[in-house]
DRENLUM-358142 format. One record per residue (C-alpha): residue number from 1; x, y, z. Coordinates in nm, 2 decimals, decimal comma. Each point is the difference from the previous one (the first is absolute). Layout:
<pts>
  num       u       v       w
  NUM       X       Y       Z
...
</pts>
This chain:
<pts>
  num       u       v       w
    1   -1,04    4,98    0,15
    2   -0,19   -0,12   -0,32
    3    0,15   -0,31   -0,14
    4   -0,01   -0,01   -0,39
    5    0,26   -0,24   -0,07
    6    0,21   -0,29    0,16
    7    0,28    0,25    0,04
    8   -0,19    0,19    0,21
    9   -0,07   -0,32    0,23
   10    0,39   -0,02    0,02
   11    0,03    0,35    0,10
   12   -0,21   -0,08    0,31
   13    0,25   -0,28    0,07
   14    0,29    0,23    0,00
   15   -0,19    0,23    0,25
   16    0,03   -0,27    0,26
   17    0,39   -0,03    0,01
   18    0,19   -0,26    0,20
   19    0,34   -0,12    0,02
   20   -0,09   -0,36   -0,07
   21   -0,29    0,00   -0,25
   22    0,07   -0,26   -0,26
   23    0,16   -0,34    0,07
   24    0,12   -0,26   -0,25
   25    0,04   -0,35    0,12
   26    0,18   -0,28   -0,19
   27    0,18   -0,32    0,10
   28    0,30    0,11    0,20
   29   -0,06    0,35    0,07
   30   -0,22    0,31   -0,02
   31    0,02    0,38   -0,13
   32   -0,17    0,29    0,15
   33   -0,08    0,34   -0,15
   34   -0,14    0,31    0,19
   35   -0,27    0,21   -0,17
   36    0,26    0,25   -0,11
   37    0,23   -0,27   -0,15
   38   -0,27   -0,16   -0,20
   39   -0,13    0,35   -0,13
   40    0,35    0,12   -0,10
   41    0,07   -0,34   -0,21
   42   -0,35    0,03   -0,15
   43    0,04    0,37   -0,11
   44    0,36   -0,07   -0,14
   45   -0,14   -0,29   -0,18
   46   -0,28    0,21   -0,16
   47    0,26    0,25   -0,11
   48    0,21   -0,27   -0,14
   49   -0,31   -0,13   -0,20
   50   -0,04    0,33   -0,14
   51    0,35   -0,01   -0,14
   52   -0,07   -0,31   -0,17
   53   -0,29    0,15   -0,17
   54   -0,30   -0,13    0,19
   55   -0,30    0,21   -0,05
   56   -0,36    0,03    0,05
   57   -0,19   -0,32   -0,13
   58    0,33   -0,21   -0,05
   59   -0,01   -0,34    0,12
   60    0,27   -0,16    0,23
   61    0,00   -0,38    0,09
   62    0,09   -0,14    0,34
   63    0,13   -0,35    0,08
   64    0,11   -0,01    0,36
   65   -0,11   -0,14    0,34
   66   -0,14    0,19    0,28
   67    0,25    0,25    0,13
   68    0,02    0,37    0,07
   69    0,14    0,05   -0,34
   70   -0,34   -0,13   -0,15
   71   -0,18    0,30    0,13
   72    0,29    0,26   -0,07
   73   -0,03   -0,11   -0,36
   74   -0,37    0,00    0,00
   75   -0,02    0,37    0,15
   76    0,28    0,13   -0,22
   77   -0,17   -0,13   -0,31
   78   -0,34    0,12    0,07
   79    0,16    0,35    0,10
   80    0,03    0,06   -0,36
   81   -0,34   -0,10   -0,09
   82    0,15   -0,31   -0,15
   83   -0,15   -0,36    0,03
   84    0,16   -0,29    0,18
   85   -0,05   -0,34   -0,13
   86    0,07   -0,26    0,30
   87    0,05   -0,35   -0,09
   88    0,04   -0,34    0,18
   89    0,35   -0,14    0,08
   90   -0,10   -0,35   -0,11
   91   -0,08    0,11   -0,37
   92    0,20   -0,12   -0,28
   93    0,17    0,18   -0,25
   94   -0,27   -0,08   -0,26
   95   -0,27    0,11    0,23
   96    0,16    0,33    0,07
   97    0,06    0,06   -0,37
   98   -0,37    0,04   -0,07
   99   -0,05    0,24    0,30
  100    0,31    0,21   -0,10
  101   -0,12    0,02   -0,36
  102   -0,36    0,07    0,08
  103    0,08    0,27    0,27
  104    0,26    0,15   -0,23
  105    0,24    0,03    0,31
  106    0,32    0,21   -0,05
  107    0,16   -0,06    0,34
  108    0,03   -0,34    0,18
  109    0,13   -0,06    0,35
  110    0,08   -0,34    0,13
  111    0,11   -0,10    0,35
  112    0,31   -0,21   -0,08
  113    0,21   -0,15   -0,27
  114   -0,22   -0,32   -0,02
  115   -0,32    0,22   -0,08
  116    0,20    0,23   -0,21
  117    0,09   -0,29   -0,23
  118   -0,37   -0,02   -0,12
  119    0,00    0,36   -0,11
  120    0,33   -0,04   -0,17
  121   -0,14   -0,30   -0,17
  122   -0,30    0,18   -0,15
  123    0,15    0,36   -0,06
  124    0,03   -0,05   -0,38
  125   -0,36   -0,10   -0,02
  126   -0,12    0,31    0,18
  127    0,16    0,33   -0,20
  128   -0,17    0,24    0,25
  129    0,18   -0,15    0,30
  130    0,32    0,23    0,00
  131    0,12   -0,02    0,35
  132    0,07   -0,28    0,25
  133    0,06    0,07    0,36
  134    0,09   -0,26    0,27
  135   -0,04    0,04    0,39
  136    0,29   -0,22    0,13
  137    0,28   -0,23   -0,12
  138    0,24    0,00   -0,29
  139   -0,14    0,16   -0,31
  140    0,04   -0,11   -0,35
  141    0,12    0,25   -0,27
  142   -0,24    0,27   -0,07
  143   -0,19   -0,04    0,32
  144   -0,01    0,29    0,24
  145    0,00   -0,06    0,37
  146   -0,30    0,17    0,20
  147    0,30    0,17    0,22
  148    0,11    0,16   -0,32
  149   -0,33    0,14   -0,09
  150   -0,05    0,12    0,37
  151    0,33    0,18    0,00
  152   -0,07    0,16   -0,33
  153   -0,29    0,19    0,16
  154    0,17    0,11    0,31
  155   -0,05    0,35    0,06
  156   -0,10    0,26    0,28
  157   -0,33    0,08   -0,17
  158   -0,11   -0,35   -0,10
  159   -0,25   -0,02    0,28
  160   -0,16    0,33   -0,10
  161   -0,03   -0,11   -0,36
  162   -0,15   -0,32    0,09
  163   -0,30    0,16    0,16
  164   -0,03    0,26   -0,28
  165   -0,02   -0,29   -0,26
  166   -0,25   -0,18    0,24
  167   -0,23    0,31    0,00
  168   -0,05   -0,05   -0,37
  169   -0,12   -0,35   -0,01
  170   -0,38   -0,02   -0,03
  171   -0,26   -0,23    0,13
  172   -0,08   -0,14   -0,32
  173    0,36   -0,07   -0,10
  174    0,06   -0,37   -0,04
  175    0,23   -0,12    0,30
  176    0,06   -0,37   -0,09
  177   -0,04   -0,29   -0,27
  178   -0,04   -0,33    0,19
  179   -0,03   -0,29   -0,24
  180   -0,27   -0,29    0,12
  181    0,15   -0,33    0,03
  182   -0,23   -0,16   -0,24
  183   -0,03   -0,37   -0,05
  184   -0,06    0,00   -0,37
  185    0,12    0,24   -0,25
  186    0,19    0,32    0,06
  187   -0,05    0,19    0,33
  188   -0,17    0,33   -0,01
  189    0,14    0,32    0,13
  190   -0,22    0,16    0,26
  191    0,04    0,38   -0,02
  192   -0,05    0,15    0,35
  193    0,01    0,37    0,07
  194    0,11    0,21    0,30
  195   -0,34    0,07    0,07
  196   -0,09   -0,38    0,00
  197    0,25   -0,07    0,26
  198   -0,07    0,31    0,22
  199   -0,36   -0,09   -0,01
  200    0,08   -0,34    0,11
  201    0,23    0,08    0,28
  202   -0,19    0,27    0,20
  203   -0,32   -0,21    0,04
  204    0,18   -0,30    0,07
  205    0,20    0,13    0,27
  206   -0,33    0,07    0,20
  207   -0,04   -0,39    0,04
  208    0,29   -0,08    0,19
  209    0,16    0,18    0,30
  210    0,39    0,03   -0,07
  211    0,19    0,24    0,21
  212    0,31    0,20   -0,12
  213    0,16   -0,02    0,33
  214   -0,05   -0,38    0,12
  215   -0,01   -0,20   -0,32
  216    0,23   -0,17   -0,23
  217   -0,13   -0,09   -0,33
  218    0,17   -0,28   -0,19
  219   -0,02    0,01   -0,39
  220    0,09   -0,34   -0,13
  221   -0,26   -0,08   -0,25
  222    0,15    0,11   -0,33
  223   -0,05    0,36   -0,05
  224   -0,07   -0,05   -0,36
  225   -0,32   -0,15    0,13
  226   -0,27    0,27    0,02
  227   -0,12   -0,08    0,34
  228    0,35    0,04    0,16
  229    0,06    0,30   -0,23
  230   -0,32    0,17    0,14
  231    0,09   -0,10    0,36
  232    0,35    0,16   -0,04
  233   -0,17    0,33   -0,10
  234   -0,23   -0,05    0,30
  235    0,29   -0,04    0,24
  236    0,13    0,33   -0,14
  237   -0,33    0,18    0,06
  238    0,00   -0,12    0,37
  239    0,37    0,05    0,05
  240    0,08   -0,34    0,15
  241    0,34   -0,15    0,01
  242    0,06   -0,25   -0,27
  243    0,21   -0,32   -0,05
  244    0,07   -0,17   -0,33
  245    0,10   -0,35   -0,06
  246   -0,04   -0,25   -0,29
  247   -0,28   -0,23    0,00
  248    0,25   -0,28   -0,05
  249    0,15    0,07    0,34
  250   -0,29    0,11    0,20
  251   -0,04   -0,35    0,18
  252    0,35    0,03    0,12
  253   -0,01    0,37    0,11
  254   -0,34    0,06    0,14
  255    0,13   -0,08    0,36
  256    0,30    0,25   -0,05
  257   -0,23    0,28   -0,15
  258   -0,26   -0,02    0,27
  259   -0,26    0,18   -0,21
  260   -0,35    0,12    0,13
  261   -0,17    0,03   -0,32
  262    0,04   -0,20   -0,33
  263   -0,20   -0,10   -0,31
  264    0,01   -0,31   -0,20
  265   -0,19   -0,24   -0,22
  266   -0,18   -0,30    0,15
  267    0,22   -0,27   -0,09
  268    0,28    0,14    0,25
  269   -0,28    0,01    0,28
  270   -0,08   -0,34   -0,09
  271    0,36   -0,12    0,01
  272    0,03    0,15    0,35
  273   -0,31   -0,17    0,12
  274    0,12   -0,33   -0,14
  275    0,36    0,03    0,14
  276   -0,13    0,07    0,36
  277   -0,27   -0,28   -0,03
  278    0,28   -0,24   -0,12
  279    0,22    0,07    0,29
  280   -0,30   -0,06    0,23
  281   -0,05   -0,33   -0,15
  282    0,34   -0,10    0,09
  283   -0,02    0,12    0,36
  284   -0,07   -0,22    0,32
  285   -0,36   -0,07    0,06
  286   -0,02    0,24    0,28
  287    0,13    0,30   -0,21
  288   -0,25   -0,09   -0,26
  289   -0,27    0,03    0,23
  290    0,13    0,33    0,16
  291    0,01    0,13   -0,35
  292   -0,35   -0,12   -0,09
  293   -0,13    0,16    0,30
  294    0,17    0,34   -0,04
  295   -0,11    0,03   -0,36
  296   -0,37   -0,07    0,12
  297    0,02    0,27    0,25
  298    0,14    0,23   -0,27
  299   -0,29   -0,08   -0,22
  300   -0,24    0,08    0,28
  301    0,18    0,34    0,07
  302    0,05    0,13   -0,35
  303   -0,38    0,11   -0,06
  304    0,04    0,23    0,30
  305    0,31    0,17   -0,16
  306   -0,19    0,03   -0,34
  307   -0,29    0,15    0,19
  308    0,24    0,26    0,16
  309    0,04   -0,15    0,34
  310    0,32   -0,14    0,15
  311   -0,04   -0,36    0,06
  312    0,02   -0,10    0,38
  313   -0,04   -0,30    0,21
  314    0,23   -0,23    0,19
  315    0,01   -0,26   -0,28
  316    0,09    0,22   -0,27
  317    0,27    0,19    0,21
  318    0,15   -0,30    0,08
  319   -0,01   -0,13   -0,36
  320    0,15    0,32   -0,12
  321    0,29   -0,03    0,27
  322    0,07   -0,38   -0,06
  323   -0,06   -0,06   -0,37
  324   -0,13    0,28   -0,23
  325    0,28    0,24    0,06
  326    0,25   -0,27   -0,04
  327   -0,13   -0,07   -0,34
  328    0,00    0,36   -0,11
  329    0,37    0,00    0,11
  330    0,08   -0,20   -0,32
  331   -0,12    0,30   -0,20
  332    0,22    0,24    0,19
  333   -0,22    0,04    0,30
  334   -0,15    0,34   -0,09
  335   -0,24   -0,06   -0,29
  336   -0,33    0,13    0,08
  337   -0,15    0,07   -0,35
  338    0,01   -0,16   -0,33
  339   -0,16    0,06   -0,32
  340   -0,08   -0,28   -0,25
  341   -0,07    0,06   -0,37
  342    0,06   -0,12   -0,34
  343   -0,24   -0,31    0,05
  344   -0,24   -0,14    0,23
  345    0,11   -0,07    0,36
  346   -0,14   -0,34    0,13
  347   -0,22    0,06    0,29
  348    0,18   -0,25    0,20
  349    0,32    0,20   -0,02
  350   -0,17    0,33    0,08
  351   -0,15   -0,16    0,31
  352    0,35   -0,15    0,10
  353    0,16    0,34   -0,03
  354   -0,26    0,18    0,20
  355    0,01   -0,27    0,25
  356    0,38    0,04    0,06
  357   -0,06    0,38    0,05
  358    0,09    0,14   -0,34
  359   -0,27    0,21   -0,17
  360    0,00   -0,09   -0,36
  361   -0,18    0,22   -0,25
  362   -0,11   -0,17   -0,32
  363   -0,06    0,23   -0,29
  364   -0,10   -0,01   -0,36
  365    0,13    0,16   -0,32
  366    0,17   -0,03   -0,34
  367    0,28    0,17   -0,17
  368   -0,26    0,17   -0,20
  369   -0,15    0,16    0,32
  370    0,31    0,12    0,17
  371   -0,06   -0,25    0,17
  372   -0,23    0,04    0,29
  373   -0,37   -0,03   -0,06
  374   -0,10   -0,14    0,34
  375    0,17   -0,07    0,32
  376   -0,08   -0,09    0,36
  377    0,08    0,25    0,27
  378    0,15    0,03    0,38
  379   -0,28    0,21    0,11
  380   -0,27   -0,17    0,21
  381   -0,22   -0,23   -0,23
  382    0,16    0,07   -0,33
  383    0,16   -0,34   -0,03
  384   -0,20   -0,31   -0,11
  385    0,19   -0,32   -0,05
  386   -0,07   -0,18   -0,34
  387   -0,06    0,34   -0,18
  388    0,23    0,26   -0,15
  389   -0,16    0,27    0,21
  390   -0,20    0,30   -0,13
  391    0,09    0,22   -0,30
  392    0,22    0,29    0,08
  393   -0,17    0,34    0,03
  394    0,04    0,13   -0,36
  395   -0,07   -0,32   -0,19
  396   -0,35   -0,12   -0,12
  397   -0,08   -0,38   -0,03
  398   -0,29   -0,20   -0,16
  399   -0,05   -0,37   -0,09
  400   -0,12   -0,06   -0,36
  401   -0,27   -0,25   -0,08
  402    0,26   -0,26   -0,06
  403    0,16    0,05    0,33
  404    0,30    0,19   -0,12
  405    0,13    0,28    0,23
  406    0,01    0,34   -0,17
  407    0,17    0,31    0,14
  408    0,04    0,37   -0,07
  409    0,21    0,27    0,16
  410    0,30    0,24   -0,05
  411    0,24   -0,29    0,07
  412   -0,08   -0,19   -0,30
  413    0,25   -0,01   -0,27
  414    0,05    0,24   -0,30
  415    0,00   -0,31   -0,23
  416    0,20   -0,26   -0,14
  417    0,33    0,14   -0,17
  418   -0,05    0,01   -0,37
  419   -0,31   -0,21    0,02
  420   -0,31    0,23   -0,05
  421   -0,24   -0,29   -0,10
  422    0,12   -0,22    0,30
  423   -0,06    0,31    0,21
  424   -0,35    0,06   -0,13
  425   -0,09   -0,37    0,07
  426    0,11    0,03    0,36
  427   -0,30    0,22    0,07
  428   -0,38    0,00   -0,02
  429   -0,22    0,27   -0,14
  430   -0,01    0,18    0,34
  431    0,38    0,01    0,04
  432    0,03   -0,28    0,26
  433    0,30   -0,21   -0,05
  434   -0,07   -0,36   -0,03
  435    0,24   -0,19    0,25
  436   -0,07   -0,34   -0,13
  437   -0,07   -0,12    0,36
  438   -0,32   -0,16    0,12
  439   -0,12    0,17    0,32
  440   -0,27    0,05    0,25
  441   -0,07    0,31    0,22
  442   -0,18   -0,05    0,32
  443   -0,25    0,25    0,17
  444    0,28    0,15    0,19
  445    0,22    0,07   -0,31
  446    0,25   -0,25    0,07
  447    0,12   -0,19   -0,32
  448    0,07   -0,36   -0,05
  449    0,18   -0,10   -0,32
  450   -0,10   -0,37   -0,10
  451    0,21   -0,05   -0,30
  452    0,15    0,14   -0,32
  453   -0,24    0,01   -0,28
  454    0,21   -0,19   -0,24
  455    0,08   -0,28    0,26
  456   -0,35   -0,10    0,05
  457   -0,07   -0,37   -0,07
  458   -0,31   -0,07   -0,19
  459   -0,03   -0,40    0,01
  460   -0,15   -0,23   -0,25
  461   -0,35    0,04    0,19
  462    0,01    0,37   -0,04
  463    0,08    0,05    0,37
  464    0,22    0,30    0,10
  465    0,29   -0,06    0,23
  466    0,23    0,24    0,15
  467    0,33   -0,18    0,05
  468    0,18    0,24    0,26
  469   -0,21   -0,06    0,30
  470    0,05   -0,38   -0,06
  471    0,36    0,04   -0,06
  472    0,04    0,20    0,32
  473   -0,17   -0,27    0,20
  474    0,24   -0,26   -0,14
  475    0,30    0,22    0,08
  476   -0,08    0,00    0,36
  477    0,20   -0,34    0,01
  478    0,36    0,08    0,08
  479    0,10   -0,27   -0,25
  480   -0,17    0,22   -0,30
  481    0,22    0,30   -0,12
  482   -0,25    0,06   -0,30
  483   -0,27   -0,15   -0,19
  484   -0,17    0,06   -0,33
  485   -0,36   -0,12   -0,07
  486   -0,10   -0,09   -0,36
  487   -0,34   -0,09   -0,14
  488   -0,15    0,24   -0,24
  489   -0,24   -0,19   -0,23
  490    0,11   -0,33    0,18
  491   -0,23   -0,23    0,19
  492    0,20    0,04    0,32
  493    0,27    0,20    0,16
  494    0,36   -0,11    0,01
  495    0,26    0,14    0,21
  496    0,39    0,06   -0,05
  497    0,17    0,00    0,33
  498    0,33    0,17    0,05
  499    0,14   -0,16    0,33
  500    0,19    0,20    0,26
  501    0,32   -0,18   -0,05
  502    0,15    0,09    0,34
  503   -0,29   -0,14    0,20
  504   -0,06   -0,29   -0,23
  505    0,38   -0,10    0,04
  506   -0,04    0,02    0,39
  507   -0,31   -0,21    0,00
  508    0,15   -0,26   -0,24
  509    0,30   -0,04    0,22
  510   -0,21   -0,04    0,31
  511   -0,18   -0,27   -0,18
  512    0,32   -0,17   -0,11
  513   -0,11    0,04   -0,37
  514    0,28   -0,03   -0,25
  515    0,04    0,28   -0,26
  516    0,27    0,28   -0,02
  517   -0,19    0,23   -0,25
  518   -0,36    0,14    0,01
  519   -0,05   -0,17   -0,34
  520    0,07   -0,33    0,17
  521   -0,20    0,06    0,30
  522   -0,31    0,12   -0,23
  523   -0,01   -0,35   -0,14
  524   -0,02   -0,19    0,33
  525   -0,34   -0,14    0,10
  526    0,04    0,14    0,35
  527    0,04    0,34   -0,13
  528   -0,30   -0,05   -0,23
  529   -0,20   -0,11    0,28
  530    0,10    0,31    0,21
  531   -0,13    0,22   -0,26
  532   -0,29   -0,20   -0,04
  533   -0,10    0,08    0,33
  534    0,05    0,38   -0,04
  535   -0,23   -0,01   -0,30
  536   -0,28   -0,23    0,17
  537    0,01    0,24    0,29
  538   -0,06    0,32   -0,22
  539   -0,28   -0,21   -0,20
  540   -0,21   -0,04    0,31
  541   -0,08    0,37    0,02
  542   -0,08    0,03   -0,39
  543   -0,28   -0,05   -0,22
  544    0,02   -0,30   -0,20
  545    0,06    0,17   -0,32
  546    0,28    0,21    0,17
  547    0,19   -0,31    0,13
  548    0,33   -0,09   -0,14
  549   -0,04   -0,35   -0,18
  550    0,38   -0,06   -0,06
  551    0,33    0,15    0,07
  552    0,36   -0,03   -0,08
  553    0,32    0,09    0,21
  554    0,24    0,21   -0,21
  555    0,37   -0,11    0,03
  556    0,12    0,36    0,07
  557   -0,15    0,30    0,17
  558   -0,13    0,29   -0,21
  559    0,25    0,29   -0,02
  560    0,08    0,32   -0,18
  561    0,30   -0,18   -0,15
  562   -0,21   -0,26   -0,17
  563   -0,22    0,27   -0,15
  564   -0,31   -0,14    0,21
  565   -0,02    0,30    0,24
  566    0,01    0,38   -0,08
  567    0,26    0,22    0,17
  568   -0,26    0,07    0,27
  569   -0,06   -0,38    0,05
  570   -0,34   -0,03   -0,17
  571   -0,05   -0,35   -0,18
  572    0,00    0,05   -0,38
  573   -0,29   -0,25   -0,04
  574    0,01   -0,03   -0,37
  575    0,37   -0,05    0,00
  576   -0,04   -0,27    0,27
  577   -0,27   -0,18   -0,21
  578    0,18    0,01   -0,31
  579    0,34   -0,13    0,15
  580   -0,19   -0,29    0,15
  581   -0,26   -0,08   -0,26
  582    0,09   -0,37   -0,04
  583   -0,03   -0,02    0,39
  584   -0,35    0,14   -0,02
  585   -0,12   -0,19   -0,30
  586    0,11   -0,33    0,18
  587   -0,22    0,09    0,29
  588   -0,30    0,04   -0,22
  589    0,08   -0,30   -0,21
  590   -0,01   -0,23    0,30
</pts>
C-alpha cells in the first residue's frame, strides 16, 4: 500500500495482530495490550475528541511519560488532521505557558495530578486552552479523565470512522509542533508534516534489521523527543512488539523488560560504560585481568561483525561465554541493537558496546530534519565507528566553505511556527537547511560531526578549537561525569569538571579521605591531584593551543534539575558558563 501519512503506517501495524503487542512497565508491575485492544481504545478516543470539538488544524498539548496512552492520544489527535504539541515533563509552568500560548492549544492532556497542576496554574493565561484531561489519579474540578473521553466515544462503528477520517489526512498536513529546548530566549516551534515523518521512517528502516517476529523494542527516551517519536513510527511500520517505560525507571527495569532493541542518547551509554568499569575497578585482580582480556577479544572480533562475518576463534568464544554474555545480562541479556542519537557518541563508548557484542548505530539529525539525516547500518560495511554513517537515501548533504553541514530533502521541516523570518534564515539560497554543525564527509560518504558551529572556540591567538572531541577524551575517566571547556578570545583553555559523584565517593573512601559531600571532596588537594592527572593525560595527545591550562572541579554534578542540561542531557554551555562566571574569571585572573 502507498503510505501517505502516519496513520497509514499505523494501519500496517494493525495488520500484524498479536495478543501481547504493547507492554507498559513501571515500578511494581506492568500492563499488556493486544493489537485489537489498543486500536479499540484509540478509535474510541478519537471519537471522544470529536465530541470535544477537535478538528483539522487544532492543537492539543501532551504532557506524559512513555506509556501506551501516549501513542493512543497521538494517533487519535492526528486522525482528525489536528496537531499535537508534546512537551517534556521537566518543564515548569512558566515554560509551558509560552508553548501553550504560542501554539494556541485548545486541549491539554497530563499524565497525573502533579503534571495537571501546571496546566491548572496557567489556564487563565491561555484563553484558548478550554479542555483539560488527566490520564491517571484523582482529578481536580473541571478536569476530565482520559477514561471518560474514551467511554464517550464508545460505539460499534468507531473503528470504521477512524479509518474514514484517516483517509482525509494529506501528506502536507502538519503532524506536530515540537518546541526546541533553546538555551537562550524562547524556544521555536518546529512544524513537521506527515510527509516529513513518513519520508524519514521508510528510508531509516532500511538501515537496521528489525524483526516483527523476534524483536522487542523498548521506548524509554521521551516520546516528545523527535528521535524516539520517529522510531515509534518505525516500529509501527515494521510491526514489532513494543515496551514502554519512563526514562526515570529504565535502569531498574531493563533486566525485567529484556529488550532486543532500544534507542538512547549517548549520556546513558556513557553511564552504562562507567558503571561497568566502576564495578570492575573494585573486583579482585584476577577478575579485572579476565575482564580486560575478554574486552580485548571483543575488540578484535567486532570488525568481523561489521564486515558481515560472524566472529570466530576459540579466544573470542571463550570470552563470550565467560565474560561478555555476563556483561550483557545487566542489560536484560537480549540486547543486540542500540541506536544512539541526540549528541555525539564518544568513540570509546561505541567501541566498548561493540566489544561486548551489542551493535550500536550512531546517527545524526535535528528536530528540524524529522530527525534522521544520516545513520550507520547493520548491513556489511555500513557502520564506521567515529562517524554518524551515511545520509539516508532521500537526503542530500554538502559542507559549506566554513565547514557547516547543510542538508536538503523531503524530511526537512515545513518551518518554524509563526516565525517566517527565522524559517527563511534557516535555509540557503539553494534550499539547503543550515544545521549549525561542523562536519567532514569522507570519500565513502561517511559523515563525521566535529562540533557545533556556535560552540567552536577561537582563542586569543585566532586558533579554532573544537571542544567536544577534547571533552570526550576527558570523559573517558570514570571520575568525570561531564566537562565544559571555555576559552573563546582567551589565551588558553580552562575546564569546568562535573565529577561522577558515585565513583568519586568510592575512591575517596578507599583513600580514607574525609568529606561527606561532593562539595567538600572537591576542595581536597588529593581530589584536585586526581583530576590534574586526568587533564595531564588528555593534554599529552593535544596540540599546545588545544591543551587545558587550568581546571576547576564543580561542587555538584550538572543536571536537568539544575538547569545545566537539556531534557535530552545535552550540556547548556552558555548557562554553565554564566552560572560559574566567577570561577572562570578566577582561573584567568591567577
